[in-house]
C-alpha positions in Angstrom: 36.6 30.6 -12.7 36.8 31.3 -9.0 34.6 30.2 -6.1 34.9 33.8 -4.7 32.9 35.0 -7.8 30.2 32.4 -7.4 29.8 33.2 -3.7 29.7 36.9 -4.4 27.1 36.4 -7.2 24.8 34.3 -5.2 25.1 36.5 -2.1 23.7 39.3 -4.2 20.9 37.2 -5.5 22.3 36.3 -8.9 21.5 33.1 -10.9 24.3 30.7 -11.3 25.0 29.2 -14.7 25.2 25.5 -15.5 29.0 25.9 -16.0 29.3 27.6 -12.6 27.2 24.9 -10.8 29.3 22.2 -12.5 32.5 23.9 -11.4 31.3 23.9 -7.8 30.0 20.3 -7.7 33.0 18.8 -9.4 35.6 20.9 -7.5 34.0 20.3 -4.1 33.6 16.5 -4.7 37.2 16.2 -5.7 38.4 18.3 -2.7 39.7 21.2 -4.8 37.2 23.6 -3.2 37.8 24.2 0.6 35.0 23.6 3.2 34.9 27.3 4.1 34.0 28.4 0.5 31.5 25.6 0.1 29.8 26.6 3.4 29.8 30.3 2.3 28.0 29.3 -0.9 25.4 27.1 0.9 24.7 29.9 3.4 24.2 32.4 0.5 21.8 29.9 -1.1 19.9 29.6 2.2 19.4 33.4 2.2 18.8 34.0 -1.5 17.3 30.7 -2.7 17.7 29.2 -6.2 15.6 29.4 -9.3 13.9 26.2 -10.6 16.5 26.1 -13.3 19.4 26.3 -10.9 17.9 23.6 -8.6 17.5 21.3 -11.6 21.1 21.9 -12.7 22.4 21.3 -9.2 20.4 18.1 -8.9 21.6 16.8 -12.2 25.3 17.6 -11.5 25.1 15.9 -8.0 23.4 12.9 -9.6 26.3 12.6 -12.1 29.0 13.1 -9.4 29.4 9.3 -8.8 27.9 6.0 -9.9 24.6 6.0 -11.8 22.4 3.0 -12.4 21.4 2.3 -16.0 17.8 0.9 -16.0 17.2 1.6 -19.7 16.6 -2.1 -20.3 13.3 -1.8 -18.5 12.1 1.2 -20.6 9.3 3.1 -18.8 8.5 0.2 -16.4 11.2 1.1 -13.7 9.7 2.7 -10.6 11.0 3.8 -7.2 9.5 5.2 -4.1 11.0 7.6 -1.6 9.7 8.5 1.8 11.0 11.6 3.7 11.1 9.4 6.8 8.7 8.6 9.7 8.0 6.3 12.6 6.6 2.8 11.8 7.1 3.4 8.0 7.4 -0.1 6.5 5.6 0.8 3.3 8.4 -0.2 1.0 8.1 -3.8 2.2 4.5 -3.8 1.1 4.5 -1.5 -2.0 7.4 -3.4 -3.7 5.5 -6.7 -4.0 2.2 -5.0 -4.9 3.6 -3.0 -7.8 5.9 -5.8 -9.0 2.8 -8.0 -9.1 1.2 -5.5 -11.5 4.2 -5.6 -13.9 6.3 -2.7 -12.5 10.1 -3.1 -12.2 10.7 -1.9 -8.7 14.3 -0.9 -8.1 15.0 0.4 -4.7 18.2 1.4 -2.8 17.4 2.0 0.8 19.2 3.4 3.8 19.6 2.4 7.4 17.9 4.1 10.3 19.5 6.8 12.4 17.7 8.7 15.1 14.0 8.3 15.5 13.2 6.9 12.0 13.8 3.3 11.1 15.7 2.1 8.0 14.3 -0.3 5.4 17.6 -2.2 5.2 17.6 -2.8 9.0 14.0 -4.2 8.8 14.9 -6.5 5.9 18.0 -7.8 7.8 15.7 -9.2 10.5 14.7 -11.8 7.8 17.3 -14.6 8.3 19.6 -14.8 5.3 18.3 -11.7 3.4 21.2 -10.2 1.4 21.1 -6.4 1.3 24.2 -6.2 -1.0 24.0 -7.4 -4.6 26.4 -6.8 -7.5 25.1 -4.5 -10.2 24.4 -7.4 -12.5 22.7 -9.5 -9.8 20.5 -6.5 -9.0 19.5 -5.9 -12.6 19.0 -9.6 -13.3 16.7 -10.0 -10.3 14.6 -7.0 -11.2 14.2 -8.4 -14.7 13.2 -11.9 -13.4 11.3 -11.1 -10.2 10.2 -7.4 -10.8 11.7 -6.3 -7.5 15.0 -5.8 -5.7 15.6 -3.8 -2.5 19.3 -3.3 -1.5 21.4 -1.0 0.6 22.6 2.3 -0.9 25.7 2.2 -3.1 28.7 3.8 -1.4 29.4 6.0 -4.4 25.8 7.0 -5.3 25.7 10.9 -5.5 28.9 11.4 -3.5 28.6 15.2 -3.9 25.3 15.0 -1.9 26.9 12.9 0.8 29.7 15.4 1.2 27.5 18.5 0.9 24.9 17.1 3.4 27.6 16.5 6.0 28.7 20.1 5.6 25.2 21.5 5.8 24.5 19.4 8.9 27.2 21.3 10.8 26.8 24.8 9.3 23.0 25.3 10.0 22.2 25.2 6.2 20.0 22.0 6.2 16.8 23.9 6.0 17.0 25.3 2.5 14.3 24.1 0.0 16.6 24.0 -3.1 19.3 22.2 -1.1 16.8 19.7 0.4 15.2 19.1 -3.0 18.5 18.6 -4.8 19.8 16.3 -2.0 16.8 13.9 -2.2 16.3 14.0 -6.0 20.0 13.6 -6.9 20.0 10.2 -5.3 16.7 9.2 -6.9 18.0 10.4 -10.4 21.3 8.5 -9.9 19.4 5.4 -8.9 18.0 5.4 -12.5 14.2 4.8 -12.2 12.0 6.4 -14.9 9.1 6.8 -12.5 9.4 8.1 -9.0 6.7 8.4 -6.3 7.4 10.6 -3.2 5.8 10.1 0.2 6.3 13.4 1.9 5.6 13.1 5.6 4.3 15.9 7.8 3.7 16.1 11.5 5.4 15.4 14.9 7.2 12.3 13.6 8.4 13.9 10.3 11.2 16.2 9.2 8.5 18.6 7.8 6.3 19.8 10.7 3.8 21.9 8.8 1.6 21.0 5.8 2.6 24.2 4.0 6.3 23.2 4.2 5.6 19.7 3.1 3.6 20.8 0.1 6.3 23.2 -1.0 8.9 20.5 -0.8 6.7 18.0 -2.7 5.9 20.6 -5.4 9.6 21.4 -5.8 10.7 17.8 -6.0 8.0 16.9 -8.6 9.1 19.9 -10.8 12.8 19.1 -10.5 12.3 15.4 -11.2 10.3 16.2 -14.3 13.0 18.8 -15.4 15.5 15.9 -15.1 13.4 13.8 -17.5 11.5 11.6 -14.9 7.9 11.0 -14.3 7.2 12.0 -10.7 4.2 12.3 -8.4 3.9 12.9 -4.6 1.5 12.3 -1.7 1.5 14.5 1.4 0.8 12.1 4.3 0.2 12.5 8.0 3.0 11.5 10.5 1.5 12.9 13.7 0.8 9.3 14.6 3.1 6.3 14.0 2.1 4.4 10.8 0.5 1.1 11.6 0.9 -0.5 15.1 4.5 -1.9 15.0 7.6 0.2 15.6 10.8 -1.8 15.3 12.4 -4.2 12.8 11.1 -7.8 13.0 7.8 -6.4 14.4 7.4 -4.2 11.4 8.2 -7.0 8.9 5.5 -9.1 10.6 3.0 -6.3 10.3 3.9 -5.9 6.6 3.3 -9.6 6.1 -0.1 -9.2 7.7 -1.0 -6.5 5.3 0.2 -8.5 2.3 -1.8 -11.5 3.5 -4.9 -9.2 3.7 -5.1 -9.9 7.4 -4.6 -6.3 8.6 -6.6 -3.2 7.7 -6.3 0.4 8.9 -3.9 3.3 8.1 -1.0 1.2 6.9 -3.0 -0.7 4.4 -4.7 2.5 3.2 -1.5 4.4 2.6 0.1 1.4 0.8 -2.8 1.1 -1.6 -2.6 4.9 -2.3 1.1 4.9 -2.9 1.0 1.7 -5.0 -1.7 3.3 -7.1 0.5 6.3 -7.8 3.4 4.0 -8.8 1.2 1.8 -11.0 -0.5 4.8 -12.6 2.9 6.1 -13.7 4.1 2.7 -14.9 1.0 1.8 -16.8 0.0 5.3 -17.8 -3.5 4.9 -16.4 -5.7 7.0 -14.1 -4.9 6.8 -10.4 -8.4 5.6 -9.5 -8.1 2.7 -12.0 -4.6 1.8 -10.6 -6.0 1.9 -7.1 -8.5 -0.9 -7.9 -5.7 -3.0 -9.4 -3.4 -2.3 -6.4 -6.0 -3.4 -3.8 -6.7 -6.6 -5.9 -3.1 -7.7 -5.4 -3.8 -7.9 -1.6 -7.2 -9.5 -2.1 -6.1 -12.3 -4.4 -2.7 -13.0 -2.7 -0.5 -12.2 -5.7 1.4 -9.5 -3.7 2.2 -11.9 -0.9 3.4 -14.5 -3.4 5.6 -11.9 -5.0 7.1 -11.0 -1.6 8.1 -14.7 -1.1 9.6 -14.8 -4.6 11.6 -11.6 -3.9 12.8 -12.6 -0.5 13.9 -16.0 -1.7 15.8 -14.4 -4.6 17.8 -12.3 -2.1 18.6 -15.3 0.0 16.0 -14.8 2.7 14.4 -17.7 4.6 10.8 -17.6 3.4 9.6 -19.9 6.2 9.3 -16.8 8.4 6.9 -15.2 5.9 4.5 -18.2 6.2 5.1 -18.5 9.9 6.0 -15.1 11.5 6.3 -16.7 14.9 9.7 -17.9 13.7 11.1 -14.3 13.8 13.4 -13.5 16.8 11.6 -12.5 20.0 12.7 -10.2 22.7 13.6 -11.5 26.2 11.3 -9.0 27.9 7.8 -7.9 27.0 6.3 -5.1 29.1 2.7 -3.8 28.8 2.2 -0.1 29.4 -1.1 0.4 31.2 -3.3 3.5 31.1 -3.9 5.0 34.6 -7.1 6.8 33.6 -10.1 7.0 31.1 -10.1 9.2 28.1 -9.6 9.6 24.4 -6.1 9.7 22.9 -6.0 13.1 21.3 -2.3 13.2 20.4 0.8 11.0 20.1 4.3 12.4 19.9 5.5 10.2 17.0 9.1 11.4 17.2 9.3 10.5 20.9 7.8 7.1 20.3 10.5 6.6 17.6 13.2 7.6 20.1 11.7 5.1 22.7 12.2 2.3 20.1 15.9 3.4 19.9 16.2 3.2 23.7 14.7 -0.4 23.6 17.4 -1.4 21.0 15.5 -1.1 17.7 17.4 1.9 16.4 20.7 3.8 16.5 21.7 6.8 18.5 25.0 6.7 16.5 26.1 5.0 13.4 28.2 2.4 15.4 25.2 1.1 17.4 24.1 -2.5 16.9 20.4 -3.1 16.1 18.4 -5.6 18.0 15.9 -7.0 15.4 13.4 -8.1 18.0 13.2 -4.8 19.9 10.5 -2.2 19.5 6.9 -1.4 20.4 3.4 -2.7 19.5 0.8 0.0 19.8 -2.7 -1.2 20.9 -4.3 2.2 21.1 -3.8 5.2 18.7 -5.1 8.7 18.2 -8.9 8.8 18.3 -9.2 5.6 20.4 -11.2 5.4 23.6 -9.1 4.2 26.6 -10.2 2.9 30.0 -8.1 2.9 33.1 -6.2 -0.4 33.3 -6.2 -1.0 29.5 -3.0 -1.7 27.7 -1.7 1.2 25.6 1.3 -0.6 24.1 3.7 -3.5 24.6 7.5 -2.9 24.9 9.9 -5.5 23.5 13.5 -5.4 24.6 16.5 -7.4 25.9 17.5 -4.3 28.0 15.6 -4.8 31.2 17.1 -1.7 32.8 15.5 0.7 30.3 11.9 -0.6 30.7 11.0 1.9 33.5 12.3 4.9 31.6 10.7 3.7 28.3 7.3 3.2 30.1 7.4 6.7 31.7 8.4 8.3 28.4 5.6 6.5 26.5 3.0 7.7 29.0 4.3 11.2 28.5 4.1 10.9 24.7 0.4 10.2 24.8 -2.2 13.0 25.3 -5.5 11.8 27.0 -8.5 14.1 27.1 -12.2 13.7 27.8 -13.2 14.8 24.3 -13.0 12.7 21.1 -10.7 14.4 18.7 -11.6 15.3 15.1 -10.2 12.8 12.7 -7.3 13.9 10.6 -7.0 12.5 7.1 -4.1 10.2 6.5 -3.5 11.5 2.9 -3.6 15.3 3.0 -3.0 16.1 -0.7 -1.3 14.9 -3.9 1.1 16.7 -6.3 1.1 15.3 -9.8 
C-alpha cells in the first residue's frame, strides 16, 4: 500500500477503506509517512470531505494510536463532558460534583489554557495542594470511591491526533469538519467514558462563530461518538458573552464555589444545570427534564458542594479555601474600569476579554508562560445591562502594574454601549441527541 494512492484516491473524491485509514494513522504516528504526504492527504480531505463511515474509522484509529483508559469496571455509569472552549468557562468544576452526587462516575482529563480560553487544569492548580497528575490506578480508585476525578491529559492519549493537529495548524487544514470531529472525539473515545456530553460554544469567544457551523459540528460528533459505541448528546451554547462574571483562575474557582453553595444565580448556574441534566440523563437512562430536577436539587440541598470538598481533598487540595474563598491568593493591584457614559451594553467581544485576561497574567500567550492564579477580571455589567456614567464595568486583577492602562483601554473598546436595550439571546440555542 502506498500513500500516493491514498492521496490520489481522496483527491478525486474516493472513499478510503478501513485498511487504508489504519495504514495512514499507524504510519504517520510511527514517523514512516513523511509530513508532505500527510499534509497532502489532509488538504485533499479539506476539499473533498469524508463520509460518516470514514470519519468514524479515522476517529477510532486515532483513539487506538496510544494509551486508552479502561473504564469497564463502571459499566454504563462513566461519563465525561467536553467543551469546545470559551471565556469564563468553569463548568467542569461545577458539573463534576453535581453529577457525581447523582451517582455518575465522572472521569475527566482536561487541558491547560492557551490563547484566549482558560484551561481547567490551570484553574484547579490555584487550589493549594491540588494534584493534577494521578497514576492510572489512583485515578480509577478515586472515581470508584468518590465518583469524580479531574486530572491533566495523558501525554500519550491519542498521539496521532496530537501530531496531526500540529501539522494541520501550519498547513491551513484546521477548518475541516471531519478532521475537527475526529480530533475531538478520538481523545474522548480514548479517555474511555461510556457517556459523553458535548458543550459546543458559538459566538465571538468561541472557535465556531456561527450557529450553523456549531450545529453541524455537534451533529457530526454525536453521530461519530455513537458509531464508536458511546452514548453522546450535545448542547449548542452562546459564547458571545463570557460565561459567569469571573475570568481568570482563582477568580473562576471562587465563582464555581458560589454556584455549588447555591449563592450565585444567572447564566453560569443555568448552563451547569442544563449540562448536568444531559449527563445524568445518559447515566440514569431517564428523560432530560427529570434529570434537570435532580441536578438542581444537588445545588439546593448542598450535596454537590459536599461532593466538591470530598473530590478536592482526595486529590490533595486544601479544602479550607472552599469553605473560606478569601484564603485564595489575591492580586497586588485591583483596578476598576469605569463607564464614561450612559447606555445599554449591546455587545461584548468575549475573545478580546479573554485576551485581556492573558495580558493581566491569567493565561498564556505561549506554552512556556507562567500563570498567575490571582490574575483576571470580574465583570460587574454584562450584555443587556443598563449602565450609567461613572459606574464600574469590571475590576482588573493583576501583579503587572504596567499593563493596567492598556488593559483598561482594551476593555472599554471590547464593550458596545448603545441607547437601545438589546433583544435577549438564549444561552442554550439547541440540543443534539
